N, C-alpha and C positions, 0 to 999 in steps of 0.2 A: 132643777135635775142634777147630782152629785155626780162627782167623777166616776163610780163603781157604777151608778146606773149607767152611764155615758156606754160602759168597758162592756158593760153584762150586753145592752142591749145592741150593739155595733157584733159582739160576737152570737147573738143568738139570729140575727139578721143575716150573719155571713155563711151561718151552717142549719140553720131552721129547726134546729134543735135545743133543747134545754141543757142537756146533759152532754152533748157534745163540744156546747159553751161553756159549762163549766171545767170540761175538760182542758179546753185551750188557758180558761181563765187560771185554772189548776186550784180551783175551790171544789167543794160538794155539790151535787144537785140540788139540793134542796136550799144549799144557800143561794143559789144560783135563782131557784122557784121565789125565793123571799125578796131577793135584790130587784127584781123584776115586779113581784107584786106592791112592792111597797112604791115603784116607780108610779105606774098604773094608777095607785091609789093617789098619789100627788099630783099626779097630770090629770086627772079627774076622765080617763077615757081609759081603751084597753089598746095595748100595741102590735098585739098577734092574735090571730084567731087559726084555729088548728084544721088544717083540709087536707083527707087523705094521710092522717098520721103526721102531717107537717105543718111546723109554723109559719103562716102567712102573715105578712107585713097589713093592719089595717090599713083604711086611707088615712087616716090621721098620721098612723104612724110613718105612710109614705112622705107625706111632705113634712114629716119633722125630718126623715131620713138625712138629707141633703146638707143641712144644718148640723146634725151630728157630727155626718161624717168630714168635714169641716175642725169640727174640734178636736175629733177623735188624727186629725193629721196631724194638726199642732202639738196634741199629747204625744206625737209619737216621733214630732221633730225636738222636743222637748228633752224625751228617754234616750235620742241618738246622741245629742248635745251633751247633755250628764255620762252616756258613754264616753265619750270623746275625750271629755275635759277627765275622766278618771282614769283614761288609758294616757291621756298628755299633759298631765298636770300642768304644763311649763304655757300652754294654752294652748286656742286655736285660732286659724284667720279664716274666715268664711269669706272668700274673694271674689267677684266676678269683673269679668273686663269684655271689651268689644277683641274679637281675634285679631285683630292686627297689634294690640298692645301685648298680645299674648307672646306674641313673634319677639317684641322690643323690649319697650320699659317692665311688663312684669317679671320675665326670668331674670333681669338683673336684677331687679328689688327682694327677689323673692331669695334668690340666693346670697344677698348680704344680709336678709333676717334669718336666716337659717346660719350661716356665720356667726352671727350675734349669738344665737339661741336654740340650735343644733336641736333642742328637743319638741320645738312647735313645730303641731300640726297646721299644714296646710289645706284647705279643701277649694280649690279653683272652678270654678264654671266659667265656658263662656257663652256670649250671645251677644243678639245686636242689642241697642241701648232702653229699647221699648219693654224689651223680657226681662235685662235686668234690673229695671223698676219696679217690673211685676213681682221679683223674685226679693227688692229689698222692700218695697209695701208687704209681702208675705211674709218678711223676717228668715228668707231661706238664705240668704245673706247678709254680711254686716257692711263691706263696702265696697263700690262698684267704680272700675274705671272707666272712663268713658271721653270720649273727644265733643269738643264744642254742646254743652248736655244747654237744655233748656229751661223754662223754670216749671217744675211738675210739683202740684200739691199733696203735701205730705215728705215731700225730699227736700235734702239740704247738698248743698252743691260747694266742695271745699276745692280752689284752687291750686294746681299744681305744678302749671307752667302752659310756653305757648310752644306753639311749633306755626308749620306754613305748610302749604301743597308744595309737590314739585311734579317734575316729569319724570317717566322711566320710560326709556325706547331703547334700541339697538340701531339709532341714529347719533351719531357721532358730532355732530351740530354743535359748536359749543355755543352761539349765541342764547339770551333767555328767551325763553316759550313765551309770549304777549298774548293776551286773551283774544288779539284779532287774528290771531293763526286758529283758533280753535275750529273756527269752521271750515277751514281749509286742509287741515292733514286728519289722519285716521284715530278720532280719538275714542277710547276704551271709558265707557259711562260708568259710572255709578248712580243711581237711584237719585232724583232728585228730593226726595223725603230723605234720604240719608244725612246725618248728620253735616259730612262735609260736601258729598255729593251737591247739594244745595246750594256751595258757598260759588257755583259754579255755572255761568249763563251755561243755559241749555239747546240745542242745537235745533232750529226750528226742521220739520220738513221738508221744507222746500230745500234748504241747505244742505241736505245729503242727499247725495247722488251715487249714480251704481256703483262707480269706481269708489267711492269714498265714504263709505255705509261705516255709522256709527256701531260701536259693540257695547250691550248694555248688563253690567255684572252688579253681581249682588256684596260681595265680597272686596277689598282690597288685594288681599294678597294674591285673588285669581284676576284680577285686573293686571298685576303683576308679570304673574307666570307667562298672560298672554301677550302682555309687550314683547317678554324675553323671546317669546317664539316668533315674532316677526309680526303680530296682528297689529300693531299699533302702537300710541303711546298711550299710558294710563298717567293720569294725573292724581297722585295719592297724597300723604300724608308723609312727612321725611321721614319718619320712624320704620316706615315698611318698606320703604323704597331702599335704606339703607341695610334692613333687614332681607330685603331679597335679591340684593344686588349680585347681580352674579357676572364673570366673567362676558363680555361683549355688550354688555349692559352699559349704558350710560344715566346718569341724573342731571335736569337741566332746572335752574328757576323759573317759577313762572312770574311774570310780572305784567302788571302791578303783580308787588307781593300779595298772597291771601294768605293771614294768619288764621288761627284757632287756639281754643283755650284746649287745655288739659285740666279734668278736674276729678274727683272722688265723690261720689253719690253715698251718701246713708240718709239712715230714714230719720224724717226729721225727732221722732220721739227718742230714738235709740241713746241709751247710755252706752258710750262706747269705753270697751277697755281700754287698761297702759297700753295693751299690746295692739290695737287697733289704733291709737294714737301716735304708737310710735313706727307704725308701717306707714299712716298718712304722710308724717314728718321724713319718712323716708325719702317716699315717693315725690316732695316736695325739693327735696334735695335734689334729688337724680333730674327734677324735670326743671331744675335750674341751671345746670349743667349741660344741656340738649344745643349738641354741636350743629355748625350749618352744614349740612350732608355736602360731599364732594362731586362737586358740582363738575359736570364736563368731563369728567374723566371714568372710565370702565376699572375693573377690576381686570389686571392682570394674571 
């Protein structure tokens, strides 16, 4: 099957008509019919049959349809990228990050990148690590910035630095929060399958009392917002804690220290552009300058 075959097949599949497919593709109806006939001759089976004046997919075409849809989506991605590159010859950064890094590290990196190259276009999506890996494998993004990545087939990890878990709450206690105290205070918990939530010991049901029940959330900044409202304490990454620090809230260290890695994920077989490499180097520079958060004090 040729690319033109796929375009004609998809257009007829969507419109149910050769003439309307030809209009969409801006070709004549005889040309569309000829392409369809040539495609069916190469395949050795019919793709459509006419039922009540409308072309319907044959059984073979139904089976072929999902695979053609994948190719067609990839073709649209290529066209969209080509349009972006034409409109922004300086380059395009297709980035993904976990939501928390969208509050802290990424805005700094993007601001510096645009200051150096104002014409660069930024396409940024946020999501959980699993979704970002799916986008990388589908070539929808080129770089994903995440916490504590595990090995995944087809994905290469580039270290950006290290940070740690901290405690955010309205409690002005200046002492470090020890892991032994996790079962006796109101903890706003991240899921155990989360890259950072899995670093903490989980609360057993027997240790949760009616007056001291844990709250479970999916995102770090929601945990911080709940802590700000006095719902308990949130143990999150230091970057999110600093970004979400508000008057009346305090950041405390967790002991023993629980470090984690920051990493940029890329497709293992991708050839990154110079712009991509420069952005990763910029992230590494920022990652190496991560400061210890202002423990045991609130914003004034």
